[in-house]
N, C-alpha and C positions, 0 to 999 in steps of 0.2 A: 148448734156449735159443734164443729168437727173435733173429734177426740185427739188431744195432743198430750204431751208430757205435763203441761201446765193445767190440764182440764180439772184435776182434783183441787188445785188452788182456786180456780175460778168458781167451781161448785161450792167450795167452802166459804168463799167470800159472799156469794149470793145467799147461801143458807144462813150465814151469820147476819146478813142484812135483814132477811125475813124475820128471824128470831128477835132481833133488836126492835124492829117495828112493832111486833106483837107485844113485846114486853113493855115498851113505852106507852103504847095505846092502852094496855092493861093497867099500867100505873095510873093513867088518867081516870079509868073506870073505878079502880079501887079507891082513889082519892075522892071521887064524887060520892061513893057509897059510904066510906068511913066518915067523911066530913060533909054531911048533907047540907044542901042549900036549895034555894028556890030553883036553881038551874040544874040540879043533879040529874033529873030525868032527861032533860035535853042533852046534857053532856054524855050520859050513857048511850042514848039513842044515836047521837052523831058519831060517837066513838065506834059503836058496833057497825054502823053503816060505813065508816072509814075503813075498818078492818076488812069488811066484806068487799068493798070496792078495790082495796089493795090486792087481795088474792085473786079476785075475778079478773082484774085488769092484767095482773102478772101472767096469767095463763093465756089471755087473749093477745098480749103484746109480743108473744114469742114468734108469731108468724113472720115470714120473710117477705121482702118486696115492699112496694109502696103501700099496699093495703095494711101490712103489719106495722109499718112506721106510722101511718095515719092513726091506726087504732092505739098505738102507744102514746102518741101525742095527746089524743083525746082523753085517754085514761089519766095521763099526768095532769091535764087541766082540771078534770073532775076531782082528782085527789087533792090538788092544791086548793080548790075552792072549799072542799069539805074540811081540810086542815085549817084553813083560815076561819071557817065558822066555829070549829072546835077551839081554836086559839082565842076567839072572842069570848067564849064561854068559860074557858079554864086556862089558868096560868101554866099548868103542867104540860099542856099541849105544845108549848114552845120547844120541849125536848124532842118532839117528833120531827123537827126540822133537820136533825142530823141524818137520819136515813133518807130523807127527801133530797138532801144534797147529792147523794150518789145517783139517785134516779135522774136528777136534772143533768148531771154530767153524762150519764149513759145514754139518755134519750135525746138530749139537745146538743151534745157535742161540747168541745172545750170552750168555745167563745160564748155561745148562748147559754150554756150550762153555768159558766161563771157569772153571767149577768143574773140568771135566775137565783143563784146562790146568794149574791149580794142583796137582791130584793127580799128574798125570804129571811135572810139574816136581819135586815133592817126591820122587817115585820115582827120577828121574834123579839128583838130588843125593845121595840115600841110596846108590844103586848106585855112584856115583863115589867116595863116601867109603869104602864097604866094600871096593871093589876096590883103589883106589890111595891111600887115606888121605885125611883131611879137609884140604882146602886152600881158600884164598880163591877161586881160579879155579874149583874144582869146585862152589862155591856160587853165585858171581856169574854164571858163564857160563850155566847153565840159566835163572837168573832174568832175565838180559838177553834171552836168546832168547825167553822167554815174553812179556816186555813188547813186544819187536819184533813177534812173531807176533800179539799182540792188536791192536796198532796197525794192522798191515798187513791183518789179517782184517777188522777193523771198517771200515777204509777201503774194502776190497773190497766189503763189503756195502752201504756207502753209495753206492759207484759203481753197484752193481747196481740199487739202488732208484731212483737218479736216471736210469739208463738206461731202466728200465721206465716211469718217469713221462714221460720224454721221448718214448718210443715211443707211449705212450697219447695224449699231447698231439698228436703228429704225426698219428696216425690220426684223432683228433677234428678237427684242422684240415683234413685231406684230405676227411673226410666233410662238414664244413661248407662247404668250397669246392665240392664236388660239388652239395650241396644248394642253395647260392647260385646256381650255374650253372643248375640246373634251374629254380629260382624265377625268375631273370632271364629265362630263355628263355620260361617260361610267361607272365610279365608282358609280355614283348615281343610274344608271339603274341596275347594278349588285347588289348593296345593297338592292334596293327595291324588285328585284326579289327574292333575298335570304330571305328577310323578309316575303314576301308573301308565299314562299315555307314553311318556318317554321310555319307561322300562320295556313296554310292549314293542315300541318302535325299534329300540336299540337291540333287542334280543330276539323275540319271536318273529317279528316282521322281517328283520334282516336275515335271520336264519332261513325262513321260508323263501325269501327272495333268492338267496344263494342256492338253495336246493332246486328251485325252479330253473335257475340259469344252468346249473350242472346237468339236470335232466334234459333240458333243451339241447345242450351241447352234445350229450350222449345220443339223443335221437337223431341229430343231424349227422353225427359221425357214422352211424350204422342204421340208415333209414329202413333197410329191409332185413335187419337181424331178427333172430328168433324171439328176442324179448322186447321188441320195440313197442308192442301193445302195452306191456306192463310199464315200460318207461313213460309212454304217453299218458297212461292212467295216473302214474305217480306224479307226473308234471302237472296234470290238470288238478289233481288233489292239492298239490302244493299251491297252485294258483288260487284255488278256492279258499284255502286257509289264509293266504296272504291278503286276499280281498276282505275276508272276515276280520283279520287283525287290523287292517287299515280302517274298517268301519268302526271297530271298537275304539281306535285312537280318536277318530272324529267325534264319537259320542262322548268320550271322556274329556276332551278339550272343552273349555268354556265356550258356549255357543256364540258369544259376541266376538270372540277372538278366532276360534277354530283355526283355519289355515291361512288367515289373512294377517295375523299379527296386530299389534296395537295401531300402527299407522293405517292399515286397511280398515279396521273397525271404526276408527275415528272418521275416516273419509266417507264411509258408508253412512254414518250418522249425520255428517255434514250435508251430504247430498239429499238425504231423505227427511229425517225427523227435524233437524234444525233449520234447514232451508224452508220446509213447510211452515215453520213458525216465524218466518220473516227475518231470520238471522243468517248472514253470510259468514261462514266459518272457514278460515284457511288453516289447513293442517300441514305443519312442517315436521313430519315424523317419517323416518325411513320405513319402507314396507316390511322389511325383515329386521326388526330391532332385536338384537341378541340379549334378551332379558328373560329371567325366569317368569313362568306363567303367572305366579301370584303377584309379582311386581307389575306386570302388564295389566292384570285385572284391577289392581288397586289404582293405578294411574288412569285407567279407563273410567272407573267409578268416580274418581276425583274430577275428571274432565266433565263427565255427565252432570255431576252436581253443580259444578261451577257454571256451566253453560245454562243449566236450568235456572239458576239465580239471575244470570244475565237476561234471559228471555223474560222472566217474571218481573224484575225490578229495575234493570239498568237502562231501558229504553235505548239500547244500542243497535247500530246498524251492522256492525261487523265485529268479529272476534278472531283471535289467532291462537292456535295451539301449537306449541313448539317443544321439541325434545332435543337437547344438546348434550352429547356425551363428550367428556374431556378426561384428562388424566386424573383430575381430582374428584371426579364423580359425575353425576347426572344432574341436569337442570331441566325440569319440566315446567312449562309456563303456560298459563291461560290468561289472556289479556283481552280487554274490550274497550270500545270507544264510547261507553255509555255515560250515565250521569255521575257515577261514583258516589261516595259517601264519606262522612267525617268519621275517621277511625276512633277518635276519642269519644264522640257521642255514641257510636256503635258499641264500644266496650262498656260504657256506663249503663246502657239500656239492658245489657245482659243477653241471655239466650232465649228470649221469648219468641222472636220472629223466626220465620222460616229460613231467611238467608243466614242469620247467625247460627241456626242449627246446622245448615249445610256447611258452613265454615268449621264448626266444631266437629262434624263428622269427618270432613277432609283432614283436619288436624289429627284426629285419632287414627285415621288410616296411615298418615305419614309417620306418626309416632310408632305404629306397629312395624313399619319398614325401617325404623331407626334413622329417619331423616328429619328435616326441618321444613316447616311451612312458613312462608313470608308473604304477607298481604300488604300491598300498597294501593291506596285509593285516596282521592280527594274530590270534593264536589266539582263536577264539570270536567274532570280529567280521567274518567274511566277507572277501571280496577285491574290490577295485575296480581295474579296468584301464582306464586313460585314454589315449587317443590324441589328441595335440594336433597339429593341422596348420595351417599358414599358410593364408590365404585362397586358395581354389582357384577358378579361373575356370570357369564352366559351359561345357560343350561347345557 
């Protein structure tokens, strides 16, 4: 059992059940010794075997899988037969039915466990009536015990399910937090690289370019002057520095975007990767989109994730990627002609599948940009993913 906040509760319940079983079985043994009869030796022997079977089976039934379940059912059957034999010999054995109720619920489940509880309750009532005569307490006592056991057992199962759901939710939240941390780190790195590239381009590269042009003009003005060799050397040095600066700019820019921009990167993916996967993608994005580098990178990743879901799940023949800039902001759309899906069913299923995780990742990227993600889909009508962003100033 995985450790959760409710693990101490479950351990306490199991420990109490073990103690209760031993105490009730010990009561049967003490009763047989204190009030001896012709069946006392048989009662003690069966009770000892019952206790040994209980603890031996409890250790064997902890295994997982079909083998562990089969061992648990066999153990429960043997335990029931031994209890029935002890019940035939001693009236006090009827009290052992109470801890058996919980075993029936745990190993047989709700439906078959309830049936086993009813049968064992009837057996206990009949045994009490045959041994000590029919009384109201002999009938009501086992029935009340069966009802209490059912309520406690069903409550235990509900707690176990809730604990498992909470544990799964906690793991999902931790995974999402780690994913967000990685995404934010990547976004920060890309934004800083883009900023450095712009700064180098606007300052160092422009300055070296101006110096090169001025030196070239001075060389042409006096090609035979006394200092022309120094001017030529200075111009060549400036040209070398400019080439190095441009190389640094290319290396700092994200490799998927470099000097092509968002439209060029998407067209390259459409021609190579997506076409090779059997999907025709039409890109309606201008080659030189005046957007900050981190926005272009985020839109590129969103498009890549959306098209990956189309290829894997939509059975689509074509898709369209479009970027429209207006006075009220940007609209980035990825649509396909595939199978589509039911949005209500998708939201009820949660985030377990790969496509729902892709939508969640896209939604998180859009939220980081301060925008809105809208998804429209219906069975047989394809899917349209729209990113709405406020007006973004060009870098």
